[in-house]
N, C-alpha and C positions, 0 to 999 in steps of 0.2 A: 251735699249740694244745697245751696241756699234757696229758700222758698220765698223770702221777703227781700224786696229791694227798697232801700231808703234813699231817696233822691233829695239832696240839699242844693238849693240854687239861690243865687244872688251875687252881688258884686262886692269883692273885697275892697274896692276903691271907694265905696259909698257908705262908710260907717256901718250902721246897724243892718244894712242890706245884706251883710255877710252872715247873718244869723243862721240861715238854713245850711250854709256850707260848714259853719262851725259845729253845728249839731252833728253833721255827718262825720267830720273829723274826729269828734269825741267818741262817736259810736265805733269808728274804725279801731280806736285804741282799746276798746272793750273786747273786741273779737267775739262778738255774740254768735253762738252757733245758729246756722240757718239764715243769717242776715248778710246781705251784700249791700254795698253802698256805692253811690255815684254822686260826684260833686260836679256841678256845672255852673257856668256863669249865668246862662239863661236856658229855658226849655226850648228845644228845637225839635222839628219833626223826627230827626234821627233817633231821638230817645225812645220812640215807640218800639223800635227793634229791641232795645234793652229791656223794656218792661214786659215784652211778650213772653219772656222766658221764666216769669215768676208767678207764683200763686197769689201774691199780694204785693202791693206797692204803697209806700208812704212818701208823699211829697212833703218837703219841709221848706217853709218860706217865712220871711219877715212880714209883719203887718203893723199898722199903726192903730188898728181897731182892737178893742178889748183890753182887759187888765191882766189876764192870765193866758197861759198857753191853751189854745183851743184845738179841737179836732172836728173835722167835717168829713162825713162819708161822701165819696165822690162816685159818680156814675159817668159812663161814656156819654158824650154829647156831640153827636155828629154836627158838623158845621161850626164847631167852636174851636177849630184847630188854630186859629190865629193867623199870623202872616207866614210867609215862607221862611222867615228867620226867627220867629218867636211863636211858641205854641203855648196852649193852656193845658193844665193837667187833664181836664175833661176831653179836650181835643186829642191829646196823646192816647188816652184810653180808647177813644173812637178809632184812631188810626191803628192801634194794636189789634183791635177787633177786626177791622176791615182788611188789613194787610196780612195778619198772621193768625186770625181766628182765636186770639187770646183775650180772655176777659178776667184779668186779675181783680180781686177785691182791692179797693183803693180808698185812700183817705188823704186829707191834707192836715198837717200839723202847722198851725199858725203861731209864730213866735212874736209876742208883742214887743215893739221897739219904739224909739223916739225920733230918730233922724236918719236921713239918707244923704247928708251933705258929703260932697266930694272931699276925700282926704280926712274926714273926721274919724276918730276912734270909736270903739264900741261903748255905748252908754251902759250905765249900771242896770237899767231896765232890760236891755237886750242881754246882758250877761246873765241876769236871773232867768230870763226866758229860755236861753240856751240850756242852762243847767236843768231847768224844769222839763224841757222837751226831751233831753237825753234820758232823764229818769223815767218819764212817761213812756217813751218808746221802748226802752230797755226792759222795764217792768212788764209791759204788755207782751212783748215778744217772748220773754222768758216764761211768763205765766202760761202762754199758749203753746209752748214747745215748738219753736220754729214757725210760729204764726201760721199754721196750716189752714187757717181761714175757714172755719166751719160756722161762721155767723158771729163768732166772738170778735172778729176784727172790727165789725161795725160798732162795737161797744167801746172802742178805744176812747179814752178821754172822759 
C-alpha cells in the first residue's frame, strides 16, 4: 500500500504551467514503492478525500520565483480552502483534517519556470526543474523507505 501521494497540478495548455503534472508523469514511470500519484488540472476540494488516505503528501507546482527547485513544509490552514472550484494545498489539508480526521505530513515542491503563455512549449528552465524535482522526490522517498514520515519528511529539499 502506498503511503505517499504526489500530486502534480497545472495546465498542459499553458507552457511551463504543466511542470507539476510532468513531474508526476515521470514519477509514474519509475514505479517507486510506496508512492501513488495524482495528476490534476487544478486543486479542487474533492482532492481532500484522496489525500486523507496517505501518511504524507507532496504537492508539485510551477513557480516563477527562485532559481532551483524548492521545498516548503505545509500545514493545514483552516479558512484557506479557496473557492468552490479551486483549492490551496493548505486548504485541502484542513479539509482532510476536518472531514476525515487525516493529518498527513505535507510539502510543496516548487518547480522554477519562465512562462505560462497559452500554447507555448516547455522552456529549458522548466525542463531542468522537472528533472531536478523528479530526482529530489525519488531520492527522498527511496531514502526514507516509503516515506513513512517520522520527521524526515520535513527535511526534504
